[in-house]
N, C-alpha and C positions, 0 to 999 in steps of 0.2 A: 741620691739622700732620702739618705734613714728622718720621716715625718716626729719618727715622738729616740731619734736620738738623741743621747746627753751634753751634744757639746752643739752650739750655735750652725750653724755654718756660717762663712763670709757676710752672707750678702744683708742675711738680717743688721749688721751694724747700721745701714743703713733706710732702715725700718719707720718707714712714721703713721703717723693713724690713724686709721680711716675711721673714721668717727660713724659711720652712717654701715660700717662693714660693708663695703666694698675700696675699688682701688678710689685712691682722693688723684689721682693725673688725668685719668681711663674713662671711671665709672665702673671696669667690668665687674666680674661678680670673683666672692672667692674662689667659684667652682671652675672658672676660666683663667688658675694661676698655672701654670706652672711649674712655680715650684712649694713648695709646704710646710714649715716644723711650726711644735707645739714645745713650746716650753712648760713642761711637765714639774723642773725640779722647782718652779716658782708656783706654787701653787696663791692662791687670793680668794682672801671670807667674804662675798657680797653681803651688800647686806640679810635678803633674807637666808642669811646662815648656810651659805653650798657658795663651792669651790667654784672659783670662774680662774680657766689658765688663759695668756695670752694667744694667740696663733697669726703665725709670722707670713705671708701669702708675695714674695716672687711675681709680679703682673706680665702676663706677654706685650705688656710698655714698656718695660727694663724697672718696673720701678720699684721699688719694697715695698710694705705693711703691713699693720696689724691692728689683730680688734682681739678683742676680748667674746671667750670660751659663749660666755652668757651671754652676749650679743648677735650671735649670728641668726637669722632666718632660718624661720621654722622650714624643712622641704614637709615637698611629698613624697615621700621616697615609697612610702607607706598608702599611701593612698591609692585607695579602688579605680583604677579605668571607671569608666561610663561609655 
């Protein structure tokens, strides 16, 4: 599955909103998802005039959920290791 495919995979049809940007069922982080799809065809303009997208995740517990790209917590990928 290509996360940037223009067509949504079937599992996104049952997705529920993960308001706090984690799986609503088991609370796993998005980084633990088995599959990801980003709806890049329908961006939404946020309050700060920046675009945001729906990001869909299929959790390892079987729950499909989505969250806004603007709600994704920051990562420490670029943070230097002490």
